[in-house]
C-alpha positions in Angstrom: -5.8 -20.4 14.6 -5.7 -18.7 11.3 -5.0 -15.0 10.8 -8.3 -13.1 10.3 -8.5 -11.3 7.0 -10.8 -8.3 6.4 -11.6 -8.2 2.7 -13.0 -5.0 1.3 -15.4 -5.0 -1.6 -13.8 -1.8 -3.1 -10.7 -3.9 -4.1 -12.6 -6.8 -5.6 -12.8 -5.2 -9.0 -9.6 -3.3 -10.0 -9.9 -0.6 -12.6 -9.9 -1.9 -16.1 -6.8 0.1 -16.9 -4.5 -1.8 -14.5 -1.2 -3.1 -15.6 -2.4 -6.7 -15.9 -1.2 -9.9 -14.2 2.3 -11.1 -14.9 2.6 -13.8 -17.6 4.0 -16.4 -15.2 1.0 -16.7 -12.9 0.3 -20.4 -12.2 -2.9 -22.1 -11.3 -1.5 -22.7 -7.8 -0.8 -19.0 -7.4 -4.3 -18.2 -8.6 -5.5 -20.5 -5.9 -3.5 -18.7 -3.2 -5.0 -15.4 -4.2 -8.5 -16.8 -3.6 -7.8 -18.5 -0.3 -10.1 -16.2 1.6 -13.7 -15.8 0.5 -14.8 -12.3 -0.5 -18.0 -10.8 0.8 -20.9 -9.8 -1.4 -21.6 -6.7 0.6 -24.0 -6.2 3.5 -26.9 -4.5 1.7 -26.6 -7.0 -1.1 -26.9 -9.9 1.3 -29.9 -8.3 3.2 -31.7 -7.6 -0.1 -31.8 -11.3 -0.8 -34.3 -11.7 2.0 -37.5 -10.0 2.9 -36.5 -8.2 6.0 -38.5 -5.2 7.1 -36.8 -1.8 7.6 -36.9 -2.0 11.4 -35.3 -5.4 11.5 -32.6 -4.2 9.0 -31.8 -1.2 11.3 -31.6 -3.5 14.3 -29.3 -5.9 12.5 -27.1 -3.0 11.4 -26.9 -1.6 15.0 -25.9 -5.1 16.2 -23.2 -5.4 13.6 -21.8 -2.0 14.5 -21.5 -3.0 18.1 -19.9 -6.4 17.1 -17.5 -4.6 14.8 -16.5 -2.2 17.5 -15.8 -5.0 19.9 -13.9 -6.9 17.3 -11.7 -4.0 16.6 -10.8 -3.5 20.2 -10.0 -7.2 20.5 -7.3 -7.5 17.7 -3.9 -6.3 16.6 -4.8 -4.8 13.2 -2.1 -4.8 10.6 -2.6 -3.3 7.2 -0.8 -4.9 4.2 -0.1 -2.3 1.5 0.8 -3.5 -1.9 -0.2 -4.2 -5.5 -2.2 -7.5 -5.9 -2.6 -6.5 -9.6 -0.1 -5.2 -12.1 3.5 -5.9 -12.7 4.4 -6.5 -9.0 1.7 -9.0 -8.3 4.1 -12.0 -8.0 6.4 -10.2 -5.5 3.4 -8.9 -3.5 1.9 -12.4 -3.5 5.1 -13.8 -2.0 5.3 -11.0 0.5 1.7 -11.6 1.6 2.2 -15.3 1.9 5.0 -14.6 4.3 2.8 -12.2 6.2 0.0 -14.8 6.5 2.4 -17.6 7.5 3.8 -15.4 10.4 0.3 -14.2 11.5 -1.0 -17.8 11.6 2.0 -19.0 13.6 1.7 -16.2 16.1 -2.0 -16.6 16.5 -1.6 -20.3 17.0 0.7 -19.4 19.9 -1.8 -17.0 21.6 -1.4 -13.9 19.5 0.2 -10.6 20.6 -0.3 -9.5 24.2 -3.3 -11.9 24.2 -4.9 -10.4 21.1 -5.4 -12.0 17.6 -3.6 -10.5 14.6 -6.0 -9.3 12.0 -4.8 -8.5 8.4 -6.2 -5.9 6.1 -4.7 -6.5 2.5 -5.1 -3.7 -0.1 -4.4 -3.2 -3.8 -2.8 0.1 -4.9 -2.5 -1.0 -8.6 1.0 0.7 -8.6 -0.8 4.1 -8.8 -0.2 6.9 -6.4 -3.8 8.1 -6.1 -5.1 4.6 -5.5 -2.3 3.9 -3.0 -3.1 7.1 -1.0 -6.8 6.2 -1.0 -6.1 2.7 0.2 -3.8 4.0 2.9 -6.5 6.5 4.1 -9.0 3.6 4.4 -6.5 1.5 6.4 -5.8 4.4 8.8 -9.2 6.1 9.1 -11.7 3.4 8.5 -10.0 0.1 9.5 -8.0 1.9 12.3 -4.9 -0.3 11.8 -2.2 -0.2 14.4 0.6 -0.6 11.8 1.1 -1.0 8.1 3.6 -3.3 6.3 4.5 -3.8 2.7 4.5 -1.2 -0.1 4.6 -1.6 -3.9 6.6 0.9 -5.9 8.7 3.6 -4.3 6.7 6.6 -5.6 3.5 5.1 -4.2 5.1 4.3 -0.9 6.5 7.8 -0.6 3.0 9.3 -0.8 1.7 6.7 1.7 4.6 7.4 4.1 3.5 11.0 4.4 0.0 9.8 5.5 1.7 7.4 8.0 3.7 10.3 9.4 0.7 12.7 9.6 -1.5 10.1 11.4 1.3 8.6 13.5 1.0 5.0 12.2 4.2 2.9 11.9 4.8 1.9 8.3 7.3 -1.0 7.8 8.3 -1.0 4.1 9.3 -4.5 2.9 9.1 -4.4 -0.8 10.2 -1.1 -2.5 13.5 0.5 -1.5 14.3 4.0 -2.8 16.9 5.5 -0.6 14.8 8.7 -0.5 12.2 6.9 1.6 14.3 6.4 4.7 16.9 9.1 4.1 15.6 12.4 2.6 11.9 11.8 3.4 12.5 9.6 6.4 10.6 10.2 9.7 10.1 8.4 13.0 7.1 6.4 11.7 8.8 4.9 8.6 11.0 1.7 8.8 12.7 -0.1 5.9 13.5 -3.8 5.7 15.0 -3.9 2.2 18.4 -2.7 1.4 17.9 0.8 -0.1 18.8 1.9 -3.6 21.9 3.5 -2.1 23.0 0.3 -0.5 22.3 -1.7 -3.7 23.8 1.0 -5.9 27.0 1.0 -3.8 27.2 -2.8 -3.9 26.8 -2.8 -7.7 29.5 -0.1 -8.0 31.9 -2.1 -5.9 31.3 -5.1 -8.2 31.7 -3.1 -11.4 35.0 -1.7 -10.0 36.1 -5.2 -9.0 35.5 -6.5 -12.5 37.3 -3.7 -14.1 34.5 -2.7 -16.5 34.9 0.9 -17.9 32.1 1.5 -20.4 28.7 1.4 -18.7 25.2 1.4 -20.2 22.2 2.1 -18.0 18.8 0.5 -18.8 16.5 1.7 -16.1 12.8 2.2 -15.5 11.8 5.9 -15.8 10.6 6.6 -12.3 11.9 7.3 -8.8 13.8 4.0 -8.3 15.6 4.0 -11.6 16.8 7.6 -11.3 17.9 7.1 -7.7 19.9 4.0 -8.2 21.8 5.5 -11.1 22.7 8.5 -9.0 23.9 6.1 -6.2 26.0 4.0 -8.5 27.6 6.9 -10.2 28.3 8.6 -6.9 30.0 5.5 -5.5 32.1 4.9 -8.7 33.3 8.5 -8.4 34.1 8.1 -4.7 36.1 5.0 -5.5 37.9 6.9 -8.2 36.9 4.4 -10.8 37.7 5.6 -14.3 34.6 4.9 -16.5 32.3 6.4 -19.0 28.6 6.2 -19.6 28.2 4.6 -23.0 24.5 5.4 -23.0 21.2 5.4 -21.1 17.8 3.9 -21.9 14.7 4.9 -19.8 11.8 2.5 -20.7 8.5 3.0 -19.0 7.9 1.0 -15.8 5.9 -1.8 -17.4 7.7 -2.0 -20.8 7.6 -5.4 -22.5 9.2 -4.6 -25.9 13.0 -4.2 -25.6 14.0 -4.9 -29.2 14.8 -1.2 -29.9 16.9 -0.8 -26.8 18.8 -4.1 -27.4 19.9 -3.2 -30.9 21.1 0.2 -29.8 23.1 -1.3 -26.9 24.7 -3.9 -29.2 25.7 -1.2 -31.6 27.4 0.8 -28.7 29.3 -2.3 -27.4 29.5 -1.4 -23.7 31.6 -3.4 -21.2 28.5 -3.9 -19.0 24.7 -3.2 -19.0 23.2 -2.3 -15.6 19.6 -3.3 -16.0 17.1 -2.0 -13.4 13.9 -3.4 -14.9 11.9 -5.7 -12.6 9.1 -8.2 -12.6 7.5 -9.1 -16.0 9.6 -6.4 -17.7 12.9 -8.1 -16.7 11.5 -11.4 -17.8 10.6 -10.0 -21.2 14.0 -8.3 -21.6 15.8 -11.5 -20.7 14.0 -13.6 -23.3 14.5 -11.0 -26.0 18.1 -10.3 -25.1 18.8 -14.0 -25.3 17.3 -14.2 -28.7 19.5 -11.3 -29.9 22.6 -12.9 -28.4 23.2 -9.9 -26.0 24.1 -12.2 -23.1 26.8 -13.9 -25.1 28.6 -10.6 -25.9 27.9 -8.3 -22.9 27.8 -8.8 -19.1 24.4 -7.8 -17.8 23.7 -6.9 -14.2 20.1 -7.1 -13.1 18.0 -7.9 -10.0 17.5 -11.6 -10.8 15.6 -12.5 -7.7 14.0 -15.9 -7.2 10.7 -14.8 -8.8 12.5 -14.1 -12.1 14.7 -17.2 -11.9 11.7 -19.4 -11.3 9.7 -17.8 -14.1 12.5 -18.1 -16.6 13.5 -21.6 -15.7 15.8 -23.1 -18.3 15.4 -19.9 -20.4 17.6 -18.0 -17.8 21.1 -17.7 -19.2 23.9 -18.9 -16.9 26.7 -16.4 -16.3 24.5 -13.3 -16.0 25.2 -11.1 -12.9 22.3 -11.1 -10.4 21.9 -9.0 -7.3 19.1 -9.7 -4.7 17.9 -8.7 -1.3 18.0 -12.0 0.5 17.2 -15.1 -1.6 17.4 -18.3 0.5 20.3 -19.7 -1.4 22.4 -16.6 -0.6 21.7 -16.6 3.1 22.4 -20.2 4.3 21.8 -21.0 8.0 19.4 -22.8 10.4 17.0 -19.9 10.6 16.6 -19.7 6.8 16.4 -23.5 6.5 13.5 -23.6 9.1 11.7 -20.8 7.3 12.0 -22.4 3.8 10.7 -25.7 5.3 7.7 -24.0 6.9 6.9 -22.0 3.7 7.1 -25.0 1.5 4.9 -27.0 3.8 2.3 -24.2 3.7 2.5 -23.3 0.0 4.3 -26.1 -1.9 6.7 -23.4 -3.3 10.1 -21.9 -2.6 10.0 -18.5 -0.8 11.6 -15.4 -2.4 13.2 -12.6 -0.5 9.8 -10.9 -0.4 8.3 -13.8 1.4 11.1 -13.4 4.0 10.4 -9.7 4.4 6.6 -10.3 4.8 7.3 -13.0 7.4 9.8 -10.7 9.2 7.5 -7.7 9.2 4.8 -9.4 11.2 7.3 -10.8 13.8 8.8 -7.4 14.0 5.4 -6.0 14.8 5.0 -8.7 17.5 8.4 -8.1 19.1 7.9 -4.3 19.1 4.4 -4.6 20.7 5.8 -6.9 23.4 8.8 -4.6 24.0 6.4 -1.6 24.3 3.8 -3.7 26.3 1.2 -2.2 24.0 0.2 -1.7 20.3 -2.4 0.9 21.1 0.2 3.7 21.8 1.9 4.4 18.5 4.6 6.5 20.0 5.6 3.7 22.4 5.5 1.3 19.4 7.7 3.5 17.3 10.2 3.9 20.2 10.4 0.1 20.5 10.8 -0.4 16.8 13.7 2.1 16.5 15.7 0.2 19.1 14.6 -3.3 18.0 17.1 -6.2 17.6 15.5 -9.4 16.3 16.3 -12.9 15.0 15.1 -13.5 11.4 15.6 -16.0 8.6 18.4 -13.7 7.5 20.1 -13.9 10.9 20.7 -11.3 13.6 19.0 -8.1 12.5 18.5 -4.6 14.0 17.1 -1.2 13.1 19.6 1.5 13.0 18.5 4.4 15.2 17.2 7.6 13.5 17.8 6.1 10.0 15.2 3.3 10.8 16.9 1.1 8.2 17.5 -2.6 9.0 21.0 -3.9 8.5 20.2 -5.6 5.2 23.0 -7.1 3.2 23.1 -7.1 -0.7 24.1 -10.3 -2.4 25.7 -10.4 -5.9 26.7 -13.4 -7.9 26.7 -15.1 -11.3 23.7 -17.1 -12.3 24.4 -20.9 -12.4 22.6 -24.2 -12.7 22.1 -26.2 -9.5 20.9 -29.8 -9.6 19.0 -29.4 -6.4 16.5 -26.9 -7.9 14.4 -26.5 -11.0 15.8 -23.0 -11.5 19.2 -21.3 -11.6 20.7 -19.9 -8.4 24.0 -17.9 -7.9 27.6 -19.0 -7.7 30.5 -17.1 -6.3 28.2 -15.0 -4.1 29.6 -11.7 -2.8 27.7 -10.5 0.3 28.1 -6.9 1.2 26.9 -6.0 4.7 24.8 -2.9 5.4 27.5 -1.4 7.5 29.6 -1.0 4.4 26.9 0.6 2.2 24.6 2.8 4.3 25.5 6.5 4.8 26.6 8.2 8.0 23.9 9.5 10.3 25.1 13.1 9.9 24.7 12.7 6.1 21.1 11.5 6.6 20.4 14.5 8.9 21.7 16.8 6.2 19.5 15.2 3.5 16.4 15.5 5.7 17.2 19.1 6.6 17.5 19.9 2.9 14.3 18.2 2.0 12.3 19.8 4.8 13.8 23.2 4.2 14.2 23.6 0.4 
């Protein structure tokens, strides 16, 4: 039994000023986007036939009754994210994981005897669009839970709606520490390691390597500013003597890095911490390779599997990558089974975002079964906050009050591997969550300060 998907005509035609698809979209990926047929709209369909007004009203009334019955007979999960713009490939992987889990669960009888129904959205990485889509999920589609998220600034606005309407929101893509710390609340849960956790891990690695002169190349929005603050805070805590050689703050979707690269080369830092993602990181890597930057300067960046696959042989070996759970960093039977199922379904290797999408739906299932309901949001949240679960990443749990999962950060040097058509990591350093997340008292203080400025 496949997961039912409710397509909405409002998202069929994204605004013309969206950020555009990434340059690495393949024909197979285009096919995956179109897996589910899109409706033409009810009135458009009715106008194709010569129905009288009375018959149309009768049909509408019947459809409303049918829709009401359908809604009561399914576990409705909204999937927030950006199916257009610079994060499309990551969201596509996340959604493939969501679909795979939903189809597996439905084939086994669903959740508490009910079928999972998915409601995918497209926020175009824009706050106003993301808020509008979240309102539709909550007020019109009446979802029981939302999973996903695109960029942190969009998810932060959506999180406030989730809190206000008491709808659990499991964030499985973006990861600003502010989301689950300063702005955290009982209805928000985070699957990815936060910027604090990643920043602390990167700081440990910089200290371990003995690099003193640091250059930051970070996107000019919530995530970039937060992770710099986290790295600098941890370096100070570790009493690491270092200096900031310089800072560059490109726009989120920047593709021309030539001016930044030449300035960095002239400064000669010991290391560049690069926070660009998606198509921007791919563009930077190709341009930095052409300028010879990788040969002279260590570069740390989030080289997740999406980027490694897209770059292929153009990805330099010896760069420093950090990621949130690539399959080659988390060996084990659970991950092996997931990779096999994913490849059978999509003829592709899963990224960490596919893992998070897959986990999020199983988490929803486990929480509903633990609470014996998915209709009571407070019972659902109580079950989530105490949940321990098996995932492809191993034994996982949500930390109470914080609502952050115990996600590790993995750092290593990019290297060729004859088993795969892309570079992976060597000498992987895995830093567990328990070494990077803040004390609960610290989180209480952050929330108190945020709520009482």
